[in-house]
ROPA-246009 format. One record per atom (N, C-alpha, C): residue number from 1; z, y, x; atom name. Coordinates in Angstrom, 1 decimal, m for minus. Atoms other than C-alpha are relative to their C-alpha. Layout:
BEGIN
<rec NUM <Z Y X> "CA">
...
REM end
This chain:
BEGIN
<rec 1 <0.0 m1.2 0.8> "N">
<rec 1 <0.0 0.0 0.0> "CA">
<rec 1 <0.0 1.2 0.9> "C">
<rec 2 <0.1 m1.3 m0.7> "N">
<rec 2 <m0.6 3.6 1.0> "CA">
<rec 2 <1.5 0.5 0.2> "C">
<rec 3 <m1.3 m0.7 m0.1> "N">
<rec 3 <2.3 5.7 2.2> "CA">
<rec 3 <0.3 0.8 m1.3> "C">
<rec 4 <m0.4 m0.8 1.2> "N">
<rec 4 <4.3 7.6 m0.5> "CA">
<rec 4 <m0.3 1.4 0.3> "C">
<rec 5 <0.4 m1.4 m0.1> "N">
<rec 5 <2.9 11.1 m1.0> "CA">
<rec 5 <1.3 0.8 m0.2> "C">
<rec 6 <m1.2 m0.9 0.1> "N">
<rec 6 <5.6 13.8 m0.5> "CA">
<rec 6 <0.1 0.7 m1.4> "C">
<rec 7 <0.0 m0.6 1.3> "N">
<rec 7 <4.5 15.4 m3.8> "CA">
<rec 7 <0.6 m0.8 m1.1> "C">
<rec 8 <m0.5 0.9 1.0> "N">
<rec 8 <5.6 12.3 m5.7> "CA">
<rec 8 <1.5 0.0 m0.1> "C">
<rec 9 <m1.4 m0.1 0.0> "N">
<rec 9 <9.2 12.9 m4.7> "CA">
<rec 9 <0.5 1.3 0.4> "C">
<rec 10 <m0.3 m1.3 m0.4> "N">
<rec 10 <9.3 16.6 m4.2> "CA">
<rec 10 <1.1 0.7 m0.7> "C">
<rec 11 <m1.1 m0.7 0.8> "N">
<rec 11 <11.9 17.4 m6.8> "CA">
<rec 11 <0.9 m1.1 m0.5> "C">
<rec 12 <m0.9 1.0 0.6> "N">
<rec 12 <15.0 15.7 m8.2> "CA">
<rec 12 <m0.6 m0.4 m1.4> "C">
<rec 13 <0.5 0.5 1.2> "N">
<rec 13 <14.0 13.5 m11.1> "CA">
<rec 13 <m1.3 m0.7 0.1> "C">
<rec 14 <1.2 0.7 m0.2> "N">
<rec 14 <10.8 12.2 m9.6> "CA">
<rec 14 <0.2 m1.2 0.9> "C">
<rec 15 <m0.2 1.2 m0.8> "N">
<rec 15 <10.6 8.7 m8.3> "CA">
<rec 15 <m1.3 m0.8 0.1> "C">
<rec 16 <1.1 1.0 m0.2> "N">
<rec 16 <8.2 6.1 m6.9> "CA">
<rec 16 <0.7 m1.3 m0.1> "C">
<rec 17 <m0.6 1.3 0.1> "N">
<rec 17 <8.9 2.6 m8.0> "CA">
<rec 17 <m1.0 m1.0 0.4> "C">
<rec 18 <0.8 1.1 m0.5> "N">
<rec 18 <7.4 m0.4 m6.2> "CA">
<rec 18 <0.5 m1.3 m0.5> "C">
<rec 19 <m0.4 1.3 0.6> "N">
<rec 19 <7.5 m3.7 m8.0> "CA">
<rec 19 <m0.6 m1.1 0.8> "C">
<rec 20 <0.5 1.2 m0.6> "N">
<rec 20 <7.2 m7.0 m6.3> "CA">
<rec 20 <0.2 m1.1 m1.0> "C">
<rec 21 <m0.1 1.1 1.1> "N">
<rec 21 <6.5 m9.9 m8.7> "CA">
<rec 21 <m0.9 m1.2 0.4> "C">
<rec 22 <0.7 1.2 m0.3> "N">
<rec 22 <5.2 m13.4 m8.7> "CA">
<rec 22 <m1.5 0.1 m0.4> "C">
<rec 23 <1.4 m0.1 0.5> "N">
<rec 23 <2.1 m12.4 m10.7> "CA">
<rec 23 <m0.2 1.3 m0.7> "C">
<rec 24 <0.4 m1.2 0.6> "N">
<rec 24 <0.2 m9.6 m12.4> "CA">
<rec 24 <0.8 0.2 m1.3> "C">
<rec 25 <m0.7 m0.1 1.4> "N">
<rec 25 <1.7 m10.3 m15.9> "CA">
<rec 25 <1.4 0.5 0.2> "C">
<rec 26 <m1.3 m0.5 m0.2> "N">
<rec 26 <5.2 m9.9 m14.6> "CA">
<rec 26 <0.1 1.4 0.5> "C">
<rec 27 <0.0 m1.3 m0.6> "N">
<rec 27 <4.5 m6.8 m12.6> "CA">
<rec 27 <m0.3 1.0 m1.1> "C">
<rec 28 <0.3 m0.9 1.0> "N">
<rec 28 <2.9 m5.1 m15.6> "CA">
<rec 28 <1.0 0.0 m1.1> "C">
<rec 29 <m1.1 0.0 1.0> "N">
<rec 29 <5.7 m6.2 m17.9> "CA">
<rec 29 <1.2 0.9 0.4> "C">
<rec 30 <m1.0 m0.9 m0.6> "N">
<rec 30 <8.2 m4.4 m15.6> "CA">
<rec 30 <m0.5 1.5 m0.2> "C">
<rec 31 <0.5 m1.4 0.1> "N">
<rec 31 <6.0 m1.3 m15.6> "CA">
<rec 31 <0.1 0.4 m1.5> "C">
<rec 32 <0.0 m0.3 1.4> "N">
<rec 32 <5.8 m1.4 m19.4> "CA">
<rec 32 <1.4 0.4 m0.4> "C">
<rec 33 <m1.4 m0.3 0.3> "N">
<rec 33 <9.6 m1.4 m19.6> "CA">
<rec 33 <0.4 1.4 0.5> "C">
<rec 34 <m0.2 m1.3 m0.6> "N">
<rec 34 <9.8 1.6 m17.3> "CA">
<rec 34 <m0.7 1.1 m0.8> "C">
<rec 35 <0.8 m0.9 0.8> "N">
<rec 35 <7.1 3.4 m19.3> "CA">
<rec 35 <0.6 0.3 m1.4> "C">
<rec 36 <m0.7 m0.1 1.3> "N">
<rec 36 <9.1 2.8 m22.5> "CA">
<rec 36 <1.2 0.9 0.1> "C">
<rec 37 <m1.2 m0.8 m0.1> "N">
<rec 37 <12.0 4.8 m21.1> "CA">
<rec 37 <m0.2 1.4 0.6> "C">
<rec 38 <0.2 m1.2 m0.7> "N">
<rec 38 <10.6 7.5 m18.9> "CA">
<rec 38 <m1.5 0.3 0.1> "C">
<rec 39 <1.3 m0.4 m0.2> "N">
<rec 39 <7.4 9.5 m18.4> "CA">
<rec 39 <m0.5 m0.7 1.2> "C">
<rec 40 <0.5 0.9 m1.1> "N">
<rec 40 <5.3 7.2 m16.2> "CA">
<rec 40 <m1.5 0.2 0.3> "C">
<rec 41 <1.4 0.1 m0.4> "N">
<rec 41 <2.0 7.4 m14.3> "CA">
<rec 41 <m0.2 m1.4 0.3> "C">
<rec 42 <0.1 1.4 0.0> "N">
<rec 42 <0.9 3.9 m14.9> "CA">
<rec 42 <m1.0 m0.4 1.1> "C">
<rec 43 <0.9 0.6 m0.9> "N">
<rec 43 <m0.8 1.7 m12.3> "CA">
<rec 43 <m1.0 m0.9 m0.8> "C">
<rec 44 <1.0 0.8 0.7> "N">
<rec 44 <m4.0 0.0 m13.4> "CA">
<rec 44 <m0.3 m1.3 0.7> "C">
<rec 45 <0.2 1.3 m0.7> "N">
<rec 45 <m3.9 m2.8 m10.9> "CA">
<rec 45 <1.1 m0.3 1.0> "C">
<rec 46 <m1.0 0.4 m1.0> "N">
<rec 46 <m1.8 m4.7 m8.4> "CA">
<rec 46 <m0.7 m0.2 1.3> "C">
<rec 47 <0.6 0.3 m1.3> "N">
<rec 47 <m2.3 m5.4 m4.8> "CA">
<rec 47 <0.7 m1.3 0.6> "C">
<rec 48 <m0.5 1.2 m0.7> "N">
<rec 48 <m1.8 m8.6 m2.7> "CA">
<rec 48 <0.0 0.3 1.5> "C">
<rec 49 <m0.1 m0.2 m1.5> "N">
<rec 49 <m0.6 m8.4 0.9> "CA">
<rec 49 <m0.2 m1.4 0.6> "C">
<rec 50 <0.2 1.3 m0.6> "N">
<rec 50 <m2.0 m11.2 3.0> "CA">
<rec 50 <1.3 m0.5 0.8> "C">
<rec 51 <m1.2 0.5 m0.7> "N">
<rec 51 <0.8 m13.5 4.2> "CA">
<rec 51 <1.3 0.2 m0.7> "C">
<rec 52 <m1.2 m0.3 0.8> "N">
<rec 52 <3.3 m12.2 1.6> "CA">
<rec 52 <m0.2 m0.6 m1.4> "C">
<rec 53 <0.1 0.6 1.4> "N">
<rec 53 <4.1 m13.9 m1.7> "CA">
<rec 53 <m0.2 1.0 m1.1> "C">
<rec 54 <0.1 m0.9 1.2> "N">
<rec 54 <3.2 m12.4 m5.1> "CA">
<rec 54 <m0.9 1.2 0.1> "C">
<rec 55 <0.8 m1.2 0.1> "N">
<rec 55 <1.8 m9.1 m6.0> "CA">
<rec 55 <0.9 1.2 0.1> "C">
<rec 56 <m0.7 m1.3 m0.1> "N">
<rec 56 <2.8 m5.4 m5.6> "CA">
<rec 56 <m0.6 0.9 m1.0> "C">
<rec 57 <0.5 m1.0 0.9> "N">
<rec 57 <2.5 m2.6 m8.1> "CA">
<rec 57 <0.9 1.3 0.2> "C">
<rec 58 <m0.8 m1.3 m0.2> "N">
<rec 58 <3.5 1.1 m7.6> "CA">
<rec 58 <m0.3 0.9 m1.2> "C">
<rec 59 <0.2 m1.0 1.1> "N">
<rec 59 <4.1 3.5 m10.5> "CA">
<rec 59 <0.9 1.2 0.3> "C">
<rec 60 <m0.7 m1.3 m0.2> "N">
<rec 60 <5.5 7.1 m10.6> "CA">
<rec 60 <0.7 0.4 m1.2> "C">
<rec 61 <m0.8 m0.4 1.1> "N">
<rec 61 <8.3 8.2 m12.8> "CA">
<rec 61 <0.5 1.4 0.1> "C">
<rec 62 <m0.7 m1.3 0.1> "N">
<rec 62 <9.6 11.5 m14.0> "CA">
<rec 62 <1.1 m0.2 m1.0> "C">
<rec 63 <m1.2 0.4 0.8> "N">
<rec 63 <13.1 10.7 m15.3> "CA">
<rec 63 <0.5 1.2 m0.7> "C">
<rec 64 <m0.5 m1.2 0.7> "N">
<rec 64 <13.5 14.3 m16.5> "CA">
<rec 64 <m0.7 0.1 m1.4> "C">
<rec 65 <0.8 m0.1 1.3> "N">
<rec 65 <11.0 13.7 m19.4> "CA">
<rec 65 <0.2 m1.3 m0.8> "C">
<rec 66 <0.1 1.1 0.9> "N">
<rec 66 <11.1 11.4 m22.3> "CA">
<rec 66 <m1.5 m0.4 m0.1> "C">
<rec 67 <1.4 0.4 0.1> "N">
<rec 67 <7.9 9.3 m22.8> "CA">
<rec 67 <m0.7 0.9 m1.1> "C">
<rec 68 <0.9 m0.8 1.0> "N">
<rec 68 <5.1 11.3 m24.6> "CA">
<rec 68 <0.3 1.5 0.0> "C">
<rec 69 <m0.2 m1.5 0.1> "N">
<rec 69 <6.5 14.8 m23.8> "CA">
<rec 69 <m0.6 0.6 1.3> "C">
<rec 70 <0.6 m0.7 m1.1> "N">
<rec 70 <5.0 17.4 m21.5> "CA">
<rec 70 <1.1 0.8 0.7> "C">
<rec 71 <m1.0 m0.8 m0.7> "N">
<rec 71 <6.9 19.3 m18.8> "CA">
<rec 71 <m0.1 1.4 m0.4> "C">
REM end
């Protein structure tokens, strides 16, 4: 995965969440739970790292906002 961009964590309440899971279905289920609670920039795909088990997914949260609201 690429390095975390400073802008994604520039203020309190912004977070980058990296999910490691056995499969895509599990990773997207975790993302869905997060998106149901906080404003979330959703990932549309997972990555696989050669030599490491499972998949990775990164999403960006703004815990200052409820889902569906604008800043």
